[in-house]
C-alpha positions as CSV (number, residue, x, y, z in Angstrom):
1,M,1.1,24.8,10.1
2,D,-1.8,23.1,12.0
3,L,-1.3,19.1,11.6
4,S,-4.8,18.7,10.4
5,D,-3.6,21.3,7.7
6,I,-0.4,19.5,7.5
7,A,-2.1,16.1,6.6
8,R,-5.3,17.8,4.4
9,K,-2.5,19.0,1.8
10,L,-1.1,15.5,1.8
11,G,-4.5,14.1,1.9
12,L,-4.2,11.9,4.9
13,S,-6.9,14.4,6.3
14,E,-9.4,11.4,5.9
15,H,-7.7,9.0,8.1
16,K,-8.4,10.6,11.7
17,L,-6.3,7.5,13.3
18,L,-3.9,8.3,11.4
19,V,-3.8,11.8,12.0
20,R,-4.1,10.8,15.7
21,K,-1.4,8.6,15.9
22,A,1.0,11.2,14.4
23,A,-0.5,14.2,17.3
24,E,0.7,11.7,19.9
25,L,3.9,11.4,18.4
26,R,4.7,14.6,17.8
27,R,4.1,15.2,21.5
28,L,6.7,12.3,22.1
29,C,9.4,14.5,20.6
30,D,8.6,16.9,22.6
31,V,8.8,15.4,25.6
32,Q,11.8,13.5,25.1
33,F,14.2,15.5,23.0
34,D,14.6,18.9,21.3
35,S,13.9,18.4,17.5
36,S,15.1,21.7,17.1
37,I,18.9,20.7,18.2
38,I,19.2,18.1,15.0
39,G,17.7,21.2,12.7
40,V,14.1,20.2,12.2
41,G,11.3,22.6,12.2
42,E,7.6,22.3,13.7
43,V,6.6,21.6,10.2
44,C,9.2,19.2,9.3
45,K,8.2,17.6,12.3
46,A,4.9,17.0,12.1
47,V,5.0,15.9,8.2
48,I,7.7,13.0,9.5
49,C,5.4,12.2,12.5
50,L,2.6,11.9,9.5
51,E,4.9,9.7,7.9
52,I,6.2,7.5,10.8
53,A,2.1,7.3,11.7
54,A,1.7,6.3,7.8
55,T,4.3,3.5,8.0
56,R,1.5,1.9,11.3
57,F,-1.0,1.5,8.6
58,G,-0.2,-0.9,6.0
59,E,-3.2,0.4,3.5
60,V,-2.2,3.9,3.5
61,I,0.2,5.2,0.9
62,F,2.0,8.3,2.0
63,D,3.4,10.5,-0.9
64,R,7.1,10.7,0.4
65,Q,7.8,13.5,-2.8
66,K,4.9,15.7,-1.5
67,A,6.2,15.3,1.9
68,V,9.7,16.0,1.2
69,K,8.1,19.7,-0.7
70,L,5.7,20.5,2.1
71,S,8.6,20.3,4.5
72,G,11.1,23.2,2.6
73,M,14.1,20.7,2.8
74,S,15.7,18.8,0.5
75,E,15.4,14.9,0.3
76,K,18.6,13.8,1.4
77,A,18.2,16.5,4.5
78,Y,14.1,15.3,5.4
79,N,15.4,11.7,4.9
80,R,18.0,12.1,7.4
81,S,15.8,14.1,9.6
82,F,12.9,11.3,9.5
83,N,15.9,8.7,10.4
84,S,16.9,10.9,13.6
85,L,13.4,11.2,14.3
86,Q,12.2,7.5,14.3
87,N,15.5,6.2,16.0
88,G,14.5,9.1,19.0
89,L,11.6,7.5,19.2
90,N,13.0,4.2,19.1
91,I,10.7,3.0,16.5
92,K,11.7,0.2,14.0
93,T,11.5,0.5,10.7
94,K,9.3,-1.7,8.8
95,L,10.1,-1.9,5.3
96,D,8.0,-3.3,2.6
97,I,9.2,-4.8,-0.4
98,R,5.9,-3.5,-2.9
99,E,6.3,-0.4,-1.5
100,L,10.2,-0.4,-2.7
101,G,9.2,-1.3,-5.8
102,I,6.8,1.6,-6.0
103,Q,9.3,4.2,-4.8
104,F,12.1,3.4,-6.9
105,G,10.1,2.5,-10.1
106,C,10.7,-1.8,-9.6
107,V,8.1,-2.9,-9.7
108,R,8.6,-6.1,-11.3
109,L,11.7,-7.1,-8.9
110,I,9.4,-7.8,-6.3
111,P,9.5,-11.1,-6.6
112,F,12.9,-11.8,-7.0
113,V,13.2,-9.9,-3.8
114,K,10.9,-12.5,-2.2
115,K,12.9,-15.7,-3.3
116,G,16.4,-13.9,-2.8
117,L,15.4,-13.1,0.9
118,S,13.9,-15.9,1.8
119,L,16.8,-18.1,0.1
120,Y,19.1,-16.2,2.2
121,K,17.2,-16.7,4.9
122,D,17.4,-20.3,5.0
123,R,21.4,-20.5,4.0
124,F,22.3,-18.0,6.9
125,L,20.7,-20.1,9.3
126,V,22.7,-23.2,8.1
127,S,25.9,-21.5,8.8
128,L,24.6,-20.6,12.3
129,P,25.5,-22.7,15.4
130,S,21.7,-24.6,16.3
131,S,22.0,-22.9,19.9
132,R,21.9,-18.8,17.5
133,Q,19.4,-20.3,14.9
134,A,16.1,-19.4,17.2
135,S,17.2,-16.0,17.8
136,A,17.4,-14.7,14.2
137,D,16.4,-11.7,13.6
138,F,16.0,-11.5,9.5
139,T,13.2,-8.4,10.2
140,R,16.1,-5.2,10.0
141,P,14.9,-3.6,6.7
142,V,18.8,-3.2,6.0
143,F,17.6,-7.1,4.9
144,T,15.0,-6.0,2.5
145,A,17.5,-3.1,1.1
146,V,20.1,-5.2,0.5
147,A,18.3,-8.0,-1.4
148,F,16.2,-5.2,-3.3
149,Y,19.6,-3.3,-4.6
150,L,21.3,-6.6,-5.3
151,C,18.2,-8.1,-7.4
152,A,18.4,-4.3,-9.3
153,K,21.7,-4.9,-10.0
154,K,21.4,-8.6,-11.6
155,H,18.3,-7.2,-13.6
156,K,20.6,-4.1,-15.2
157,L,18.3,-1.6,-13.3
158,K,19.8,1.2,-12.0
159,I,19.4,2.1,-8.3
160,D,20.3,5.3,-6.0
161,K,22.3,3.5,-3.2
162,V,22.8,6.5,-0.9
163,R,18.9,6.8,-1.2
164,L,17.8,3.5,-0.7
165,I,20.2,3.5,2.5
166,E,18.6,6.5,3.3
167,V,15.2,5.2,2.8
168,C,15.6,2.0,5.2
169,G,17.3,4.4,8.1
170,T,20.4,2.3,7.9
171,S,24.1,3.0,7.3
172,E,26.5,2.4,4.9
173,S,28.2,-0.2,7.0
174,E,25.1,-2.3,8.1
175,F,24.6,-2.4,3.8
176,S,27.7,-3.6,3.2
177,C,28.1,-6.0,5.8
178,V,24.7,-7.4,4.6
179,S,25.4,-7.2,1.1
180,T,29.0,-9.3,1.3
181,S,26.9,-11.8,3.0
182,M,24.2,-12.2,0.6
183,K,26.5,-12.3,-2.2
184,D,28.5,-14.9,-0.6
185,L,25.6,-17.0,-0.1
186,C,23.2,-16.8,-2.6
187,H,25.4,-16.3,-6.1
188,D,22.7,-18.0,-7.9
189,V,20.0,-15.7,-6.8
190,F,21.9,-12.5,-7.0
191,G,24.3,-13.4,-9.5
192,I,27.6,-10.6,-7.9
193,S,29.7,-13.4,-6.9
194,S,32.1,-14.8,-9.3
195,E,32.6,-18.2,-7.0
196,K,29.5,-19.6,-5.1
197,K,30.6,-20.9,-1.3
198,D,29.2,-23.3,0.6
199,P,27.3,-21.1,4.0
200,K,29.1,-23.0,6.1
201,E,32.5,-22.1,4.4
202,V,31.4,-18.1,4.7
203,K,33.0,-16.3,7.4
204,G,31.6,-13.7,9.5
205,N,28.0,-14.8,9.1
206,R,28.1,-16.0,12.5
207,E,29.4,-12.5,13.5
208,L,26.5,-10.6,11.5
209,L,23.7,-10.6,14.1
210,D,26.2,-9.3,16.6
211,V,27.6,-6.5,14.1
212,L,24.0,-5.2,13.1
213,P,22.3,-2.9,16.2
214,E,18.5,-3.6,17.0
215,K,18.5,0.1,15.9
216,R,21.1,3.1,15.4
217,K,22.4,5.4,17.4
218,F,20.2,8.5,18.0
219,D,23.2,10.3,16.7
220,D,24.8,7.7,14.5
221,G,26.1,9.1,11.0
222,G,27.6,6.6,8.8
223,Y,25.3,7.3,5.5
224,L,27.3,6.4,1.9
225,S,28.7,9.0,0.2
226,D,27.7,9.9,-3.4
227,E,31.5,9.2,-4.4
228,G,31.9,5.4,-1.9
229,P,32.1,2.0,-3.4
230,E,29.2,0.1,-3.9
231,G,29.1,-3.1,-2.1
């Protein structure tokens, strides 16, 4: 199936720049690695390239459910393939709080997530030595994903943790590490820990930025199982 045909089925054919960007990404995939080795067929690769391109255009809403159906894969398999291709292309995931709210049906959480992330950033920086504060990077999608999940738990809203981890392209270890830090530092926002701790007394915060890599390895696994404990 031609890329333009797939774009039309996904309602993206009028976005010419997006389609051209997706075509560039598909060519780059073919040059850098053989996607069939990780079980990604040509149609699925085209769909994923269109979604990656759509994330670069903030105003374009991508229908993930329709994309999964068109790819011929299960949602879990599609998410894994998406993350593998994206990591293989060295493209950093951008996770928008509003899009998460829409995708998981929890739009009312948006202001709480924004507040929690802002507070966490401030308290986390306090726990770091001044020499490291300027280089602290909170743009990784795992921070947004964990804040979204913890806010949902506080407001007694059910969120598919496995799906959230896969959507943001992180792993169980990264998610759990950030979750522990957020619960320790922001008890008053997330309301999970039984005891609020002083940011300067929380162990592990200085190492957190070292634990989380800029991007996951191309062949990295580590997704949370359905039976795994919640962070």
